[in-house]
RODO-2510 file (C-alpha; in nm, 4 decimals, decimal comma):
residues 582
     n   res          X          Y          Z
     1     m    12,2498     2,0767     9,6085
     2     t    12,5628     2,0670     9,4375
     3     r    12,8519     2,1292     9,6720
     4     t    13,0869     2,3957     9,4852
     5     t    13,4832     2,3716     9,5971
     6     t    13,7694     2,5726     9,4832
     7     p    14,0865     2,3861     9,4044
     8     t    14,3517     2,4913     9,6931
     9     s    14,6900     2,5999     9,5932
    10     p    14,9916     2,3670     9,6536
    11     a    15,1817     2,4071     9,9847
    12     a    15,4103     2,6887    10,0156
    13     p    15,7828     2,5466    10,0816
    14     t    15,8670     2,6057    10,4136
    15     p    16,1691     2,7828    10,4633
    16     t    16,4990     2,6560    10,5721
    17     a    16,6268     2,7618    10,8939
    18     p    16,9561     2,9649    10,8167
    19     a    17,2792     2,7758    11,0090
    20     p    17,3790     3,0005    11,2828
    21     w    17,6731     3,2318    11,2007
    22     s    17,9061     3,0632    11,4122
    23     d    17,8872     2,7171    11,2551
    24     l    17,9125     2,9131    10,9291
    25     v    18,2579     3,1219    11,0419
    26     s    18,3510     2,7431    11,2653
    27     a    18,3706     2,5415    10,9092
    28     a    18,5215     2,8200    10,7211
    29     l    18,8083     2,8039    10,9511
    30     l    18,8768     2,4414    10,9646
    31     g    18,8028     2,3685    10,6355
    32     t    18,5214     2,1939    10,4274
    33     e    18,7453     1,8863    10,3879
    34     r    18,7199     1,8861    10,7643
    35     r    18,3664     1,9938    10,8651
    36     t    18,1004     1,9559    10,6547
    37     p    17,9153     2,2858    10,6484
    38     p    17,5501     2,3081    10,7728
    39     v    17,4917     2,3948    10,4173
    40     a    17,2700     2,2552    10,0984
    41     a    17,4638     2,2982     9,7797
    42     r    17,3043     2,3481     9,4916
    43     p    17,3427     2,0440     9,1656
    44     g    17,6483     2,1154     9,0289
    45     q    17,8295     2,3560     9,3237
    46     a    18,0977     2,3775     9,5608
    47     t    18,0702     2,2494     9,9599
    48     a    18,2992     2,5457     9,9292
    49     a    18,0966     2,7819     9,7246
    50     a    17,7862     2,6847     9,9143
    51     l    17,9507     2,7744    10,2213
    52     l    18,0614     3,1330    10,0593
    53     d    17,7138     3,2069     9,9402
    54     a    17,5268     3,0652    10,2937
    55     a    17,8104     3,3966    10,4765
    56     a    17,7445     3,6594    10,2205
    57     v    17,3195     3,5634    10,2793
    58     s    17,3877     3,5348    10,6627
    59     t    17,5892     3,8670    10,6838
    60     v    17,3266     4,0828    10,4596
    61     r    17,0410     3,9364    10,6737
    62     r    17,2082     4,0367    10,9940
    63     r    17,3095     4,3877    10,9016
    64     a    16,8940     4,3922    10,7394
    65     a    16,8458     4,4675    11,1105
    66     l    17,0425     4,7261    11,2016
    67     r    16,8477     5,0467    11,1601
    68     p    17,0519     5,3541    11,0047
    69     a    17,1560     5,6042    11,2435
    70     p    17,0379     5,9799    11,1695
    71     a    17,2955     6,2067    10,9558
    72     g    17,5694     6,3829    11,1808
    73     e    17,5656     6,7777    11,1132
    74     r    17,7905     6,8710    10,8458
    75     p    18,0909     7,0368    10,9595
    76     a    18,1337     7,4351    10,8558
    77     p    18,3733     7,4507    10,5549
    78     a    18,6845     7,5493    10,6547
    79     p    18,7547     7,9152    10,5981
    80     a    18,9496     8,0371    10,2931
    81     d    19,3580     8,0911    10,3015
    82     p    19,3898     8,3955    10,0682
    83     r    19,8151     8,3004    10,0984
    84     p    20,0107     8,2295     9,7927
    85     p    20,0772     7,8506     9,7686
    86     l    20,4111     7,6670     9,8256
    87     p    20,6457     7,6382     9,4772
    88     p    20,6657     7,3159     9,3683
    89     a    21,0202     7,2635     9,4934
    90     a    20,9629     7,4013     9,8356
    91     r    20,6312     7,1814     9,8528
    92     r    20,8187     6,8870     9,7632
    93     r    21,0888     6,9476    10,0482
    94     l    20,7961     6,9532    10,3323
    95     s    20,6513     6,6587    10,2320
    96     l    21,0174     6,4952    10,2447
    97     l    21,0845     6,6764    10,6198
    98     l    20,7639     6,5667    10,7581
    99     a    20,7944     6,2219    10,5923
   100     d    21,1345     6,1739    10,7341
   101     r    21,1315     6,3433    11,0511
   102     g    21,0817     6,0735    11,3064
   103     g    21,3530     5,8614    11,1278
   104     s    21,6728     5,9702    11,0699
   105     g    21,8998     6,1248    11,2965
   106     g    21,8489     5,9314    11,6691
   107     g    22,0925     6,1770    11,8760
   108     s    22,3512     6,0179    11,6864
   109     r    22,6570     6,3002    11,5816
   110     r    22,9013     6,0392    11,3766
   111     g    22,9269     6,0445    10,9811
   112     a    22,9480     6,3174    10,7206
   113     a    22,6256     6,3355    10,6202
   114     p    22,3843     6,6449    10,7590
   115     d    22,1374     6,5292    11,0132
   116     l    21,8034     6,4726    10,8738
   117     t    21,6283     6,5955    11,2381
   118     e    21,6243     6,9702    11,2868
   119     l    21,6528     7,1303    10,9173
   120     l    21,1904     7,0920    10,9730
   121     p    21,2076     7,3624    11,2091
   122     q    21,4388     7,5890    11,0090
   123     w    21,2448     7,4970    10,6770
   124     l    20,8940     7,6573    10,8752
   125     t    21,0689     7,9561    10,9990
   126     a    21,1618     8,0729    10,6401
   127     a    20,8376     7,9847    10,4957
   128     g    20,6822     8,2074    10,6829
   129     t    20,8678     8,4980    10,6039
   130     y    20,7815     8,4459    10,2577
   131     g    20,4053     8,4483    10,3346
   132     y    20,3404     8,1143    10,2215
   133     r    20,0594     7,8724    10,3094
   134     a    20,1397     7,5165    10,4236
   135     p    19,9142     7,2584    10,1073
   136     e    19,6133     7,1434    10,2322
   137     a    19,7349     6,7904    10,1595
   138     l    19,9797     6,8433    10,4074
   139     l    19,7862     7,0184    10,7043
   140     p    19,7423     6,6656    10,8924
   141     a    20,1055     6,5365    10,9111
   142     l    20,2592     6,9058    10,9410
   143     l    19,9903     6,9293    11,3074
   144     d    20,1442     6,5769    11,3559
   145     a    20,4755     6,6555    11,3377
   146     a    20,3677     6,9974    11,5938
   147     r    20,2026     6,7861    11,7922
   148     a    20,5183     6,5714    11,8955
   149     r    20,7122     6,8511    11,9059
   150     t    20,6897     7,1679    12,1051
   151     d    20,9352     7,3941    11,9596
   152     l    20,7710     7,3205    11,6303
   153     r    20,4197     7,4985    11,6924
   154     p    20,4682     7,8797    11,6319
   155     a    20,5985     7,8438    11,2709
   156     a    20,4030     7,5197    11,1964
   157     l    20,0344     7,6681    11,2751
   158     a    20,1767     7,9974    11,1415
   159     l    20,2625     7,8093    10,7878
   160     a    19,9056     7,5827    10,8703
   161     g    19,6792     7,9148    10,8836
   162     p    19,3137     7,9274    11,0155
   163     r    19,2778     7,5794    10,8908
   164     a    19,5035     7,4275    11,1204
   165     l    19,2207     7,6029    11,3899
   166     w    18,9307     7,4624    11,1770
   167     l    19,1264     7,1162    11,1498
   168     a    19,1912     7,0896    11,5583
   169     r    18,8074     7,1757    11,6231
   170     l    18,7563     6,8194    11,4657
   171     n    19,0323     6,6147    11,6084
   172     d    19,1301     6,5806    11,9882
   173     e    19,4734     6,5104    11,9134
   174     w    19,5374     6,8775    11,7479
   175     k    19,3402     7,0092    12,0187
   176     f    19,7058     7,2313    12,1595
   177     a    19,6701     7,4464    11,8281
   178     l    19,4289     7,6506    11,9860
   179     r    19,6266     7,6452    12,2798
   180     g    19,7899     8,0127    12,3254
   181     t    19,8332     8,1065    11,9701
   182     g    19,7255     8,4479    12,0004
   183     s    19,6945     8,4960    11,6145
   184     p    19,4108     8,7366    11,5167
   185     s    19,2418     8,4338    11,3793
   186     a    19,1669     8,3676    11,7294
   187     l    18,9251     8,6690    11,7050
   188     p    18,5680     8,6085    11,5767
   189     g    18,5525     8,9470    11,4001
   190     d    18,5904     9,2830    11,4725
   191     d    18,2770     9,3821    11,3864
   192     d    18,0967     9,1357    11,6096
   193     p    18,1729     9,1977    12,0099
   194     e    17,9076     8,9735    12,0901
   195     a    18,0890     8,6731    11,9188
   196     v    18,3984     8,7752    12,1053
   197     r    18,2138     8,7674    12,4223
   198     r    18,0224     8,4445    12,3946
   199     r    18,3769     8,2603    12,2994
   200     w    18,5223     8,3881    12,5648
   201     e    18,1696     8,3055    12,8172
   202     e    18,1357     7,9521    12,6582
   203     g    18,4777     7,8694    12,4967
   204     l    18,7123     7,6105    12,6387
   205     f    18,9767     7,7127    12,8082
   206     a    19,2780     7,6870    12,5698
   207     e    19,0177     7,9122    12,3599
   208     r    18,9561     8,1321    12,5651
   209     v    19,3763     8,1741    12,6338
   210     a    19,4187     8,2201    12,3053
   211     l    19,1306     8,4234    12,2313
   212     l    19,2521     8,7190    12,5351
   213     t    19,5904     8,6861    12,3984
   214     a    19,4905     8,8051    12,0795
   215     l    19,2669     9,0746    12,1907
   216     r    19,5468     9,2131    12,4088
   217     r    19,7707     9,2402    12,1384
   218     q    19,4998     9,4088    11,9119
   219     d    19,3347     9,6617    12,1665
   220     p    19,5483     9,5901    12,5442
   221     p    19,2033     9,7818    12,6919
   222     a    18,9810     9,5900    12,5599
   223     g    19,1653     9,2473    12,6534
   224     l    19,2045     9,4036    12,9888
   225     a    18,8087     9,4763    13,0231
   226     l    18,7487     9,1430    12,8500
   227     l    18,9157     8,9530    13,1502
   228     t    18,7495     9,1800    13,4272
   229     t    18,4159     9,0027    13,3305
   230     t    18,4585     8,7003    13,4791
   231     w    18,7305     8,7253    13,7053
   232     s    18,6232     8,6534    14,0421
   233     t    18,4146     8,3239    13,8853
   234     e    18,7418     8,1978    13,7894
   235     r    18,9426     7,9165    13,8988
   236     a    19,3225     7,9650    14,0675
   237     e    19,4775     7,7789    13,7871
   238     d    19,3114     7,9782    13,5257
   239     r    19,3302     8,3260    13,6709
   240     l    19,7127     8,2674    13,6966
   241     m    19,7189     8,1749    13,3285
   242     f    19,4950     8,4414    13,2014
   243     l    19,7074     8,7519    13,4241
   244     d    20,0299     8,5683    13,2736
   245     s    19,8701     8,7360    12,9337
   246     l    19,8728     9,0566    13,0346
   247     r    20,2587     9,0649    13,0174
   248     e    20,3014     9,1483    12,6725
   249     d    20,1492     9,5514    12,5843
   250     l    20,1745     9,5188    12,9298
   251     s    20,0746     9,9500    13,0165
   252     t    20,0232    10,1887    13,3591
   253     a    19,6508    10,1071    13,2671
   254     d    19,6510     9,8014    13,3536
   255     e    19,8125     9,8409    13,7327
   256     p    19,4670     9,9176    13,8954
   257     f    19,3554     9,5810    13,8226
   258     l    19,7216     9,4050    13,9003
   259     e    19,6750     9,6526    14,2406
   260     q    19,3836     9,4665    14,3384
   261     a    19,5056     9,1231    14,2058
   262     l    19,7765     9,1470    14,4822
   263     s    19,4887     9,0817    14,7632
   264     d    19,3826     8,7720    14,5541
   265     r    19,3506     8,4831    14,7522
   266     s    19,6167     8,2472    14,5528
   267     r    19,9476     8,2936    14,6551
   268     n    20,0967     8,2297    14,3286
   269     v    19,7762     8,4844    14,1583
   270     r    19,9365     8,7618    14,4117
   271     a    20,3340     8,6559    14,3538
   272     t    20,2797     8,6592    13,9174
   273     a    20,0640     9,0285    13,9741
   274     a    20,3509     9,1755    14,2171
   275     e    20,6067     9,0896    13,9500
   276     l    20,4241     9,2197    13,6654
   277     l    20,3959     9,5480    13,8875
   278     s    20,7616     9,5527    13,9414
   279     a    20,7811     9,5492    13,5610
   280     l    20,5942     9,8995    13,5727
   281     p    20,8870    10,1374    13,7074
   282     g    20,5718    10,4157    13,7572
   283     s    20,3897    10,1881    13,9803
   284     a    20,3045    10,2559    14,3378
   285     l    20,4137     9,8646    14,4420
   286     a    20,7614     9,9732    14,2731
   287     a    20,7620    10,3049    14,4852
   288     r    20,6934    10,1331    14,7774
   289     m    20,9644     9,8611    14,7071
   290     a    21,2272    10,1004    14,6050
   291     q    21,2018    10,3003    14,9794
   292     r    21,2591     9,9518    15,1416
   293     a    21,5407     9,9388    14,9437
   294     h    21,6571    10,2271    14,9631
   295     t    21,6350    10,2192    15,3451
   296     c    21,8567     9,8982    15,3138
   297     i    22,1236    10,0050    15,0598
   298     g    22,2975    10,3313    15,1153
   299     l    22,6864    10,4875    15,0554
   300     d    22,8768    10,4950    15,2990
   301     r    23,1488    10,7360    15,3144
   302     t    23,3146    10,7077    15,6696
   303     a    23,6403    10,4821    15,5414
   304     g    23,7619    10,7664    15,3158
   305     a    23,6538    10,5288    14,9879
   306     p    23,2810    10,5124    14,9074
   307     v    23,1495    10,2224    15,0417
   308     i    22,7817    10,0201    14,9677
   309     a    22,6746     9,9294    15,2940
   310     v    22,4100     9,6722    15,3280
   311     e    22,1802     9,5898    15,6309
   312     a    21,9375     9,3455    15,5104
   313     p    21,5953     9,3895    15,6560
   314     h    21,5255     9,1909    15,9692
   315     e    21,1520     9,0964    15,8965
   316     c    20,9024     9,0332    15,6424
   317     d    20,6110     9,2333    15,7489
   318     m    20,2348     9,1882    15,6330
   319     g    20,2785     9,4672    15,3908
   320     m    20,6417     9,3036    15,2112
   321     q    20,4087     8,9976    15,1774
   322     r    20,1410     9,1787    15,0549
   323     d    20,3922     9,3088    14,7821
   324     g    20,4735     8,9789    14,6269
   325     v    20,7946     8,8930    14,9003
   326     a    20,8189     8,5769    14,9832
   327     p    20,8514     8,5152    15,3609
   328     k    20,9814     8,1807    15,3493
   329     p    21,3507     8,1076    15,1882
   330     p    21,4238     7,8622    15,0178
   331     s    21,6270     7,5641    15,1048
   332     g    21,9700     7,6477    15,2039
   333     r    21,9524     8,0407    15,1913
   334     g    21,9021     8,2801    15,4809
   335     e    21,6134     8,4399    15,5974
   336     r    21,7071     8,8222    15,5449
   337     s    21,9394     8,7612    15,2106
   338     w    21,6250     8,5953    15,0777
   339     w    21,4006     8,8988    15,1367
   340     l    21,6606     9,1564    14,9994
   341     s    21,6948     8,9846    14,7045
   342     q    21,3581     9,0154    14,6313
   343     l    21,3143     9,3676    14,7234
   344     v    21,5861     9,4714    14,4826
   345     e    21,5044     9,2776    14,2339
   346     a    21,1717     9,4749    14,2308
   347     t    21,3218     9,8317    14,2744
   348     p    21,3789    10,0432    13,9528
   349     l    21,7076    10,0643    13,8539
   350     d    21,6558    10,4385    13,7641
   351     g    21,6316    10,5186    14,0997
   352     w    21,9595    10,3852    14,2150
   353     h    22,1711    10,7033    14,0155
   354     t    21,9780    10,9117    14,3012
   355     r    22,0654    10,7237    14,5681
   356     f    22,4284    10,6746    14,4714
   357     g    22,5126    11,0669    14,3923
   358     g    22,4079    11,0507    14,0141
   359     r    22,6625    10,7461    13,9286
   360     d    22,5636    10,5675    13,6171
   361     a    22,5345    10,2025    13,5815
   362     a    22,9017    10,1374    13,4990
   363     a    23,0279    10,3698    13,8320
   364     i    22,7633    10,1823    14,0483
   365     v    22,8414     9,8404    13,9607
   366     a    23,1839     9,9172    14,0335
   367     l    23,1633    10,0418    14,3489
   368     p    23,3116     9,8051    14,6736
   369     v    23,0311     9,6215    14,8576
   370     g    23,0991     9,5944    15,2407
   371     d    23,0242     9,2468    15,4324
   372     d    23,0381     9,0290    15,1089
   373     w    22,7084     9,1628    15,0181
   374     r    22,8494     9,1793    14,6426
   375     t    22,7011     8,8707    14,4806
   376     e    22,3679     8,9280    14,6559
   377     l    22,3432     9,2520    14,5453
   378     h    22,4903     9,1801    14,1456
   379     d    22,2494     8,8955    14,1097
   380     a    21,9211     9,0930    14,2020
   381     w    22,0135     9,3883    13,9699
   382     c    22,0796     9,1234    13,7186
   383     r    21,7387     9,0202    13,7247
   384     a    21,5803     9,3475    13,7944
   385     a    21,7790     9,4355    13,4675
   386     v    21,6279     9,1546    13,2689
   387     r    21,2761     9,2171    13,4366
   388     q    21,3012     9,6179    13,3695
   389     r    21,4688     9,5178    12,9968
   390     n    21,7590     9,7838    13,1235
   391     a    22,0406     9,7867    12,8740
   392     d    22,2721    10,0494    13,0458
   393     w    22,2315     9,8072    13,3236
   394     a    22,2697     9,4904    13,1538
   395     r    22,6027     9,6140    13,0026
   396     a    22,6906     9,7338    13,3113
   397     l    22,7088     9,4003    13,4571
   398     l    22,8538     9,2199    13,1742
   399     g    23,1393     9,4096    13,1994
   400     a    23,4100     9,3466    12,9302
   401     p    23,3799     9,0587    12,7557
   402     a    23,7758     8,9716    12,7465
   403     a    23,8096     9,0745    13,1132
   404     p    23,9880     8,8294    13,2626
   405     s    23,7641     8,7786    13,5972
   406     q    23,4932     8,7731    13,2850
   407     a    23,5102     8,3879    13,2773
   408     a    23,4755     8,3817    13,6770
   409     e    23,1382     8,5561    13,6428
   410     v    22,9585     8,3181    13,4124
   411     t    22,9023     8,1448    13,7054
   412     p    23,0732     8,2850    14,0769
   413     a    22,9913     8,0563    14,3761
   414     g    22,7137     8,0953    14,5294
   415     s    22,5316     8,2672    14,2274
   416     s    22,2366     8,3005    14,0325
   417     r    22,2658     8,5329    13,7546
   418     d    22,2272     8,4651    13,4379
   419     l    22,4679     8,6487    13,2110
   420     t    22,2432     8,5173    12,9158
   421     k    21,9272     8,6578    13,0321
   422     l    22,1539     9,0347    13,0641
   423     l    22,2764     8,9261    12,6475
   424     t    21,9353     8,9154    12,5267
   425     i    21,8776     9,2964    12,6364
   426     l    22,1164     9,4154    12,4509
   427     p    22,0257     9,5156    12,0622
   428     e    22,1336     9,2067    11,8336
   429     d    22,4470     9,3388    11,7333
   430     e    22,6153     9,4091    12,0535
   431     r    22,4616     9,1320    12,1683
   432     a    22,6997     8,9535    11,8875
   433     r    22,9952     9,1504    11,9316
   434     w    23,0118     9,0697    12,2752
   435     v    23,0069     8,6918    12,2503
   436     a    23,2052     8,6800    11,9700
   437     e    23,5073     8,8837    12,2268
   438     f    23,4339     8,6626    12,4774
   439     i    23,4793     8,3524    12,2227
   440     a    23,7757     8,4778    12,1339
   441     a    23,8716     8,5417    12,4861
   442     h    23,7799     8,2812    12,7194
   443     g    23,7091     7,9655    12,4410
   444     l    23,3712     7,7743    12,3929
   445     s    23,2949     7,5992    12,6784
   446     e    23,1235     7,8730    12,8297
   447     a    22,9614     8,0438    12,5349
   448     f    22,7474     7,7736    12,4449
   449     r    22,4458     7,9374    12,6184
   450     m    22,5322     8,2700    12,4982
   451     l    22,5224     8,1274    12,1465
   452     g    22,1867     7,9872    12,1515
   453     v    22,0248     8,3920    12,1976
   454     c    22,1949     8,5289    11,9130
   455     a    22,0572     8,6070    11,6168
   456     v    22,0677     8,3922    11,3190
   457     p    22,2767     8,3859    11,0515
   458     w    22,5433     8,4730    11,3003
   459     a    22,7026     8,8141    11,1291
   460     e    23,0630     8,8376    11,1528
   461     p    23,2786     8,8784    11,3702
   462     l    23,0452     8,6028    11,5595
   463     g    23,0644     8,2880    11,2790
   464     g    23,4315     8,4060    11,2593
   465     a    23,5319     8,3554    11,6139
   466     v    23,3159     8,0267    11,6433
   467     v    23,4690     7,8291    11,3327
   468     d    23,8300     7,9532    11,4177
   469     a    23,7172     7,8447    11,7862
   470     l    23,6680     7,5115    11,6502
   471     d    23,9346     7,4923    11,4604
   472     i    24,1607     7,5608    11,7374
   473     a    24,0205     7,2861    11,9573
   474     r    24,1279     7,0231    11,6555
   475     d    24,4809     7,1555    11,6167
   476     a    24,4341     7,0972    12,0264
   477     g    24,3306     6,7557    11,9767
   478     s    24,0929     6,8470    12,2238
   479     y    23,7991     6,5927    12,3137
   480     p    23,5962     6,5902    11,9796
   481     w    23,2350     6,4184    12,1442
   482     s    23,2499     6,7654    12,3962
   483     f    23,1908     6,9615    12,1413
   484     s    22,8890     6,8287    11,9461
   485     g    22,6537     7,0398    12,0550
   486     v    22,8094     7,3716    11,8881
   487     m    22,8624     7,1787    11,5510
   488     g    22,5368     7,1470    11,5768
   489     l    22,4332     7,5231    11,6292
   490     a    22,7193     7,5619    11,3575
   491     e    22,4848     7,3758    11,1628
   492     r    22,1545     7,5900    11,2088
   493     c    22,3207     7,9300    11,2667
   494     l    22,6175     8,0303    11,0470
   495     d    22,5621     8,1867    10,7020
   496     p    22,5274     7,9394    10,4381
   497     a    22,8249     8,1568    10,2187
   498     a    23,0596     8,0311    10,5041
   499     a    23,0807     7,6613    10,3340
   500     d    23,3054     7,7603    10,0991
   501     r    23,5708     7,8711    10,3488
   502     l    23,4995     7,5832    10,5469
   503     d    23,6029     7,3462    10,2969
   504     m    23,9680     7,3553    10,4057
   505     l    23,8687     7,1780    10,7288
   506     t    23,7129     6,8888    10,6336
   507     a    24,0801     6,7134    10,5193
   508     v    24,1092     6,4765    10,8060
   509     t    24,4371     6,6014    10,9873
   510     d    24,7544     6,3988    11,1988
   511     e    24,6750     6,3896    11,5202
   512     p    24,8578     6,5847    11,7717
   513     e    25,0512     6,4114    12,0769
   514     g    24,8378     6,3332    12,3507
   515     a    24,5057     6,4003    12,1200
   516     s    24,1396     6,1992    12,1808
   517     p    24,2202     5,8533    11,9892
   518     g    24,0233     5,9171    11,6346
   519     s    23,9724     6,2430    11,6712
   520     g    24,1187     6,3802    11,3828
   521     g    23,8245     6,1778    11,2162
   522     y    23,5637     6,2848    11,4038
   523     w    23,6754     6,6343    11,3185
   524     s    23,6547     6,5969    10,9250
   525     e    23,3233     6,3935    10,9501
   526     a    23,1553     6,7137    11,1931
   527     f    23,3186     6,9963    10,9531
   528     q    23,2055     6,7674    10,6277
   529     r    22,8703     6,7549    10,8131
   530     l    22,8578     7,1301    10,8314
   531     v    22,9661     7,2047    10,5352
   532     g    22,7450     6,9637    10,3627
   533     t    22,4144     7,1019    10,5501
   534     l    22,4925     7,4344    10,4747
   535     r    22,5538     7,4150    10,1188
   536     l    22,1768     7,2309    10,1511
   537     r    22,0325     7,5338    10,3185
   538     a    22,1420     7,7164    10,0303
   539     t    21,9561     7,4968     9,8049
   540     m    21,6227     7,5329    10,0271
   541     h    21,6485     7,8729     9,9998
   542     r    21,6504     7,8784     9,6280
   543     e    21,3251     7,6278     9,6573
   544     f    21,0973     7,9168     9,8388
   545     t    21,1649     8,1410     9,5197
   546     a    21,2026     7,9674     9,2322
   547     p    20,9196     7,9275     9,0052
   548     t    20,7981     7,6151     8,8920
   549     g    21,0382     7,2957     8,7984
   550     d    21,3789     7,5775     8,8741
   551     t    21,6029     7,5787     9,1783
   552     t    21,8356     7,8317     9,1116
   553     g    21,7205     8,1194     9,2244
   554     p    21,8430     8,3345     9,4835
   555     g    21,6996     8,3442     9,8729
   556     p    21,7074     8,5093    10,1760
   557     d    21,8790     8,3071    10,4848
   558     l    21,6986     7,9919    10,5848
   559     g    21,7974     8,0444    10,9593
   560     t    21,6720     8,4072    11,0171
   561     a    21,4539     8,4251    11,2531
   562     a    21,4895     8,0587    11,3756
   563     a    21,7011     8,1270    11,6564
   564     a    21,4460     7,9360    11,9072
   565     t    21,4600     7,6144    11,7752
   566     t    21,6662     7,3257    11,8877
   567     p    22,0564     7,2553    11,7287
   568     g    22,1508     7,0911    11,4802
   569     g    22,0461     7,1020    11,0832
   570     a    21,8968     6,8014    10,8533
   571     t    21,8296     6,7119    10,5460
   572     p    21,6088     6,5109    10,3352
   573     d    21,8980     6,4249    10,0596
   574     g    22,0873     6,2753    10,3004
   575     a    22,4470     6,2574    10,2082
   576     t    22,3790     6,4762     9,8656
   577     p    22,4709     6,7739     9,9588
   578     g    22,2948     7,0892     9,7233
   579     p    22,5413     7,3325     9,5432
   580     r    22,7656     7,5762     9,6204
   581     v    22,6180     7,9348     9,7409
   582     p    22,7881     8,1333     9,4824
***
């Protein structure tokens, strides 16, 4: 029997085990001349090339062992922003300001070049008045700038629009954009109440605050109704934040809810509820506080001329504490005066006219006060005027700006009043006139904070009063660096049209006898910087309204509605000023 054999194939070559990755790395770091790599070079191939080939093969082999991760869910597309785009010149300006926001200024106020750190808030505020949208490519840089500076956030988020909120939900560093914006974009939709309820119950705290604020601005009763659905289950600190959102559009419809909040288990919530109720002159709490305060304060005619007599409360009972009177005074403050001031602060101001025989606010404030209670009583009336937004009482308590005693009244000894807050109650034009007269009579030293609450651009006579006071300080050889803050405000708030008439102040003058050394050069630099900044602002105005490639068109003042920004002016053009205002 013949056996048939099948020829066998030649044995397959045994694959060579790959060299360890650590050996390849070591050979690469030391070099093939110092360490022979654990690889076999092909005929004619350099050792270094063989090492690189082996490393490439090893990399592919290592990556091939990884399983691809499942693809994540794509985010919903960004919402559309129908607002018009910025003109090209304004877009370039914004790009320069965002790129330079951290690289100039440094707090120094020397030199004639405009400060480059403070034009961004002015630019953002002005852009908002035109209704432009931010360029998509600049949104990340704009949000980064707003994250670094809280004063930029309202204007920056307004310019960024709904796409800023879309980006904020994708980047934890921009979550601030979701907190308290109160813009209509925080609402899911007017025709979707279920979406509003869902966001209120399931959203992040910042989103809930923004939702409540937006809803209160659009429909105050609906906002209050939404808050009551979860009020009892909220944390104390959250209740306080939600309660604070009721300040805007506060009305008598909110009184029943606030009365219930007076019994809240959190002391801070109770105090805030009492403050809000006292801002409603017709509330039951205001009536209770008025009854207590009128019992303590009245008119004494026994001495002939009428005098306001004061008898402070002798105890702080439970009723007073429930209505927001804190029983324990601050350090260094007497208990009775502390209780009295809280009663007067929460009492409706209109009720004092009847209490003092029909006198108006000015006549009541002019009455003498017995037993050294005048400062305490007037301070409490100041806080009440601010809380109740009462312009008549604010005028009476401010008095005549040029009165000789008025300078001392800014900060009387032992007083807690704030005349600057009283000024915010007056109409803008009246406020500017009052501060201008105050500066003319008393100078700039006491007026810096007052200037900060005046609408910009400073209308005449305020702008002229500031410039005249600075000129007087320069001629007197005053210590120049003490006016750097006012100069910064002037760069932001003066009308750009004032640049031409300020030219004469840029010259270096002779220093008077006894002047601070070097003051002449400093004042010259400061006025040059002021003029250059004003002219640059004028250029920026025109960039908002000019067509493509043109920057010569007119435009409204850049500083309009920028009163809340910090002092100073800036320009990405450095020392190159823009054209003069016609």
